[in-house]
C-alpha positions as CSV (number, residue, x, y, z in Angstrom):
1,X,70.4,94.6,76.8
2,X,73.1,95.1,74.1
3,X,71.6,95.4,70.6
4,X,74.6,93.3,69.4
5,X,73.5,90.3,71.4
6,X,71.7,87.7,69.3
7,X,68.6,85.7,70.2
8,X,70.8,82.5,70.0
9,X,73.0,83.9,72.9
10,X,70.1,84.5,75.3
11,X,69.4,82.3,78.3
12,X,65.8,81.0,77.7
13,X,63.9,79.7,80.7
14,X,60.9,77.5,79.8
15,X,58.8,76.5,82.8
16,X,58.8,72.7,83.2
17,X,62.1,72.2,81.5
18,X,64.6,69.9,83.1
19,X,67.3,71.0,85.5
20,X,70.7,69.4,84.9
21,X,73.5,69.7,87.4
22,X,77.1,69.1,86.6
23,X,76.7,65.5,87.6
24,X,73.2,64.7,86.4
25,X,69.5,65.6,86.2
26,X,68.0,67.1,89.4
27,X,64.4,68.3,88.7
28,X,62.4,70.9,86.8
29,X,62.2,74.6,86.5
30,X,59.0,75.9,88.2
31,X,59.6,79.7,88.4
32,X,62.1,82.5,88.0
33,X,62.6,85.6,90.1
34,X,63.3,89.1,88.9
35,X,64.3,92.3,90.6
36,X,61.4,94.5,89.4
37,X,63.5,97.7,89.5
38,X,66.5,96.5,87.5
39,X,64.6,93.8,85.6
40,X,67.4,91.4,86.1
41,X,66.8,87.7,86.9
42,X,68.2,87.0,90.4
43,X,67.0,83.4,91.1
44,X,65.4,80.3,89.6
45,X,63.0,78.0,91.4
46,X,63.8,74.3,91.1
47,X,61.5,71.4,92.1
48,X,63.3,68.2,92.9
49,X,61.8,65.4,90.8
50,X,58.7,66.2,88.8
51,X,55.8,65.7,91.2
52,X,56.0,66.2,94.9
53,X,59.6,67.2,95.5
54,X,60.8,70.2,97.5
55,X,61.3,73.5,95.7
56,X,64.5,75.4,96.2
57,X,65.7,78.8,94.9
58,X,69.1,79.1,93.3
59,X,71.1,82.1,92.3
60,X,71.3,83.0,88.6
61,X,75.0,82.7,89.1
62,X,74.6,78.9,89.2
63,X,73.2,78.8,85.6
64,X,75.6,77.8,82.8
65,X,73.0,77.8,80.0
66,X,69.2,77.7,79.5
67,X,67.1,76.6,76.5
68,X,64.2,74.4,75.7
69,X,66.7,71.5,76.0
70,X,67.0,72.3,79.7
71,X,68.8,74.5,82.3
72,X,72.4,73.5,82.9
73,X,73.8,74.3,86.4
74,X,77.5,74.5,87.4
75,X,76.8,72.9,90.8
76,X,76.4,69.2,91.7
77,X,73.1,67.6,92.8
78,X,74.5,67.2,96.3
79,X,75.1,70.9,96.6
80,X,71.7,72.1,95.5
81,X,70.2,72.2,99.0
82,X,73.0,74.1,100.5
83,X,73.1,76.6,97.6
84,X,69.4,77.4,98.1
85,X,68.6,80.9,99.2
86,X,65.3,82.7,99.9
87,X,64.7,85.3,97.2
88,X,62.6,88.5,97.2
89,X,61.3,90.1,94.1
90,X,58.9,89.4,91.3
91,X,58.2,85.6,91.1
92,X,57.1,84.5,87.7
93,X,55.8,81.0,86.7
94,X,53.6,79.4,84.1
95,X,50.6,80.9,86.1
96,X,51.9,84.4,85.5
97,X,49.4,86.7,83.8
98,X,50.7,88.9,81.0
99,X,48.4,91.9,80.7
100,X,48.3,94.5,78.0
101,X,47.9,98.0,79.7
102,X,44.7,99.8,78.9
103,X,43.0,96.7,77.4
104,X,41.3,93.5,78.5
105,X,44.0,91.5,76.6
106,X,45.6,88.9,78.9
107,X,47.8,85.9,78.3
108,X,50.0,83.5,80.2
109,X,53.7,83.5,80.4
110,X,55.4,80.7,78.5
111,X,59.1,81.6,78.9
112,X,61.4,84.4,79.9
113,X,64.7,85.1,78.2
114,X,67.6,87.1,79.7
115,X,71.0,88.5,78.6
116,X,73.6,85.8,79.4
117,X,76.0,88.0,81.3
118,X,73.8,90.8,82.9
119,X,70.7,88.6,83.4
120,X,68.6,91.5,82.3
121,X,65.3,90.7,80.7
122,X,65.6,90.4,76.9
123,X,62.2,89.2,75.9
124,X,59.3,87.0,77.0
125,X,56.7,84.8,75.2
126,X,53.1,85.1,76.1
127,X,50.4,82.6,75.2
128,X,47.0,83.9,74.0
129,X,47.8,87.6,74.4
130,X,46.9,87.5,70.7
131,X,44.1,85.0,70.6
132,X,45.2,81.5,69.5
133,X,48.9,82.1,69.3
134,X,52.1,82.6,71.2
135,X,53.7,86.1,70.9
136,X,57.3,87.2,71.5
137,X,57.5,90.5,73.2
138,X,60.8,92.4,73.5
139,X,61.8,93.9,76.8
140,X,61.0,97.4,75.6
141,X,57.3,96.5,75.6
142,X,57.4,95.4,79.3
143,X,56.4,98.2,81.6
144,X,56.1,96.4,85.0
145,X,57.1,93.2,86.7
146,X,55.3,91.9,89.8
147,X,54.7,88.5,91.3
148,X,52.8,86.4,88.8
149,X,51.9,89.6,86.8
150,X,53.6,91.3,83.9
151,X,52.3,94.5,82.3
152,X,53.1,95.3,78.7
153,X,52.4,98.4,76.7
154,X,52.2,97.9,72.9
155,X,50.1,99.6,70.2
156,X,47.5,97.6,68.3
157,X,49.3,98.0,65.0
158,X,52.6,96.9,66.4
159,X,51.1,93.9,68.2
160,X,49.2,92.7,65.2
161,X,52.3,93.0,63.0
162,X,54.3,90.7,65.3
163,X,54.7,87.2,63.8
164,X,53.6,84.3,66.0
165,X,56.2,82.6,68.1
166,X,56.0,79.1,66.5
167,X,56.9,75.7,68.0
168,X,60.4,74.4,67.1
169,X,58.9,71.3,65.6
170,X,56.7,73.2,63.1
171,X,59.6,75.5,62.1
172,X,61.9,72.4,61.7
173,X,59.4,70.7,59.4
174,X,59.0,73.8,57.2
175,X,62.7,74.5,57.0
176,X,63.3,70.9,55.9
177,X,60.6,71.1,53.3
178,X,62.1,74.3,51.9
179,X,65.6,72.7,51.6
180,X,64.3,69.5,50.1
181,X,62.7,71.6,47.3
182,X,66.1,72.9,46.4
183,X,67.1,70.2,43.9
184,X,70.8,71.2,43.6
185,X,71.1,70.6,47.4
186,X,70.0,66.9,47.3
187,X,73.6,65.7,47.1
188,X,74.8,68.0,49.8
189,X,72.0,67.3,52.3
190,X,73.6,64.1,53.6
191,X,76.4,66.3,55.1
192,X,74.1,69.0,56.5
193,X,72.5,69.0,60.0
194,X,69.4,71.1,60.4
195,X,68.0,72.0,63.9
196,X,65.6,74.6,65.2
197,X,66.0,75.4,68.9
198,X,64.0,78.2,70.5
199,X,63.2,79.7,67.2
200,X,66.8,79.8,66.1
201,X,67.9,77.7,63.0
202,X,71.3,76.1,63.3
203,X,72.8,74.9,60.0
204,X,75.9,72.7,60.7
205,X,78.0,70.4,58.7
206,X,79.5,70.6,55.2
207,X,78.3,71.9,51.8
208,X,79.9,71.8,48.4
209,X,80.4,75.5,47.9
210,X,80.1,78.9,49.7
211,X,77.5,79.9,47.1
212,X,75.3,77.0,48.0
213,X,75.6,77.9,51.6
214,X,74.4,81.4,50.9
215,X,71.5,80.0,48.9
216,X,70.4,77.8,51.8
217,X,70.4,80.8,54.2
218,X,68.5,83.0,51.7
219,X,65.8,80.3,51.0
220,X,65.0,79.7,54.7
221,X,64.9,83.4,55.5
222,X,61.3,83.4,54.3
223,X,60.1,80.9,56.9
224,X,57.8,82.9,59.3
225,X,58.7,82.6,62.9
226,X,62.4,82.0,62.5
227,X,64.2,84.5,64.9
228,X,67.7,84.0,63.7
229,X,69.8,81.8,61.4
230,X,73.2,80.4,62.6
231,X,74.8,79.3,59.3
232,X,77.8,77.2,60.4
233,X,78.1,75.3,57.1
234,X,81.7,74.7,56.0
235,X,82.0,75.0,52.2
236,X,84.4,72.7,50.3
237,X,86.0,75.6,48.4
238,X,86.6,77.7,51.5
239,X,87.9,74.6,53.4
240,X,90.3,73.8,50.6
241,X,91.8,77.3,50.6
242,X,92.0,77.4,54.4
243,X,93.7,74.0,54.6
244,X,96.2,74.9,52.0
245,X,97.1,78.0,54.0
246,X,97.4,75.9,57.2
247,X,99.7,73.5,55.5
248,X,101.7,76.3,54.0
249,X,102.2,78.0,57.4
250,X,103.3,74.9,59.3
251,X,107.0,74.5,59.2
252,X,106.7,70.7,58.9
253,X,104.8,71.0,55.6
254,X,105.7,74.4,54.3
255,X,106.5,74.6,50.5
256,X,105.7,70.9,50.0
257,X,103.8,69.8,46.8
258,X,100.6,68.8,48.6
259,X,97.2,68.9,46.9
260,X,94.0,69.4,49.0
261,X,90.7,67.9,47.6
262,X,87.6,68.2,50.0
263,X,84.3,66.6,49.2
264,X,81.6,67.5,51.8
265,X,84.3,67.6,54.4
266,X,86.1,64.3,53.4
267,X,89.5,65.5,52.4
268,X,91.9,63.7,50.1
269,X,95.6,64.6,50.3
270,X,97.5,64.0,47.0
271,X,101.0,64.9,46.0
272,X,104.4,64.2,47.5
273,X,106.3,64.8,50.7
274,X,110.0,64.2,51.5
275,X,109.5,61.9,54.5
276,X,107.1,59.7,56.3
277,X,107.1,62.1,59.2
278,X,105.9,64.9,56.8
279,X,103.1,62.6,55.5
280,X,101.9,62.0,59.1
281,X,102.2,65.7,59.9
282,X,100.1,66.8,56.9
283,X,97.3,64.4,57.9
284,X,97.4,65.6,61.5
285,X,97.1,69.3,60.5
286,X,94.2,68.5,58.2
287,X,92.4,66.1,60.5
288,X,92.3,68.6,63.4
289,X,90.9,71.4,61.2
290,X,87.3,72.5,61.9
291,X,85.0,71.2,59.2
292,X,87.0,68.2,58.3
293,X,85.0,65.0,58.7
294,X,87.7,62.5,57.7
295,X,91.0,62.4,55.8
296,X,92.2,60.1,52.9
297,X,96.0,60.4,52.8
298,X,97.3,59.5,49.4
299,X,100.5,61.4,49.7
300,X,103.6,59.6,48.3
301,X,107.0,59.9,49.9
302,X,109.6,61.1,47.5
303,X,112.7,62.9,48.8
304,X,113.2,64.6,45.5
305,X,109.7,65.8,44.9
306,X,109.4,69.6,44.4
307,X,106.3,70.0,42.2
308,X,102.7,69.2,42.4
309,X,100.8,68.4,39.2
310,X,98.0,70.9,39.9
311,X,95.9,69.6,37.0
312,X,95.9,66.1,38.4
313,X,92.9,64.7,40.3
314,X,93.0,63.2,43.7
315,X,94.6,59.8,43.4
316,X,96.5,60.7,40.3
317,X,99.8,62.4,39.4
318,X,99.3,63.3,35.7
319,X,98.1,66.6,34.3
320,X,94.5,66.1,33.2
321,X,91.2,67.9,33.9
322,X,91.3,69.3,37.4
323,X,89.0,68.6,40.3
324,X,86.6,71.4,41.2
325,X,88.3,72.3,44.4
326,X,92.0,71.9,44.2
327,X,94.4,73.8,46.4
328,X,98.1,73.3,46.8
329,X,100.7,74.7,49.1
330,X,103.5,75.4,46.6
């Protein structure tokens, strides 16, 4: 497994999770199959429906993505039966015992995660290997794979130092509590989406400044059990500069006196253009830009305009106290 591959990029197979074909839901994941020599996942076991349906084995190549949200397949429901193939190897399910070599420590397998391209084992999660908790064990600790049995080798000190693998719901609640305690963020929170999936925190949406975005990431780093933080927040100050460059590069709006005023992803365009077509073009460029939630186009059409009053606020054209995030393309 490449060390550069993040936890968020792994394919995570939770037993009992739903199987979703390209045209709809099919059944549930009941087991996975590994080649014990290469430790690559070769097949997944899928039960049609949730109770008494037939179980089929599908090649790993049919998997598009896998997480606690479910396993997405690239085939249609009607093609599942014909795609089924008998698989040899180490079959692992929720009944699989995870045993610590040289001890009496045993647990049950909760999930197995593999590299998205090679399908090589990345890590697994075992329940009750450490009494009363789930524990994430990287592939380097796994010494043997056999049907319904995994052997791991890990020192006492290392095992005891590993943080518990915590449920997404508990992590979500703790992250939200930490962010709510950051008083300066209260205004920004309405534009931020917080989600924990398989121990990875995803921060999406808009925030008023890049500095506040960094503060958010720094504060939640201390939440025990978070495996990774994907900070996708778009800051108003960064967005303003990027939009100004985009408008300045486009031949339809290049060198026009256009002011850009983002507020949590809502962008006001102020200033002047030479034609109605340029006004429409400016809005199209901004509206299609990642991180823009909506556009308020207050551009005026003035064939003689050649200067933007950079000290004017959105909605005005006189030099007064500037807005916090003002960028112009002149």
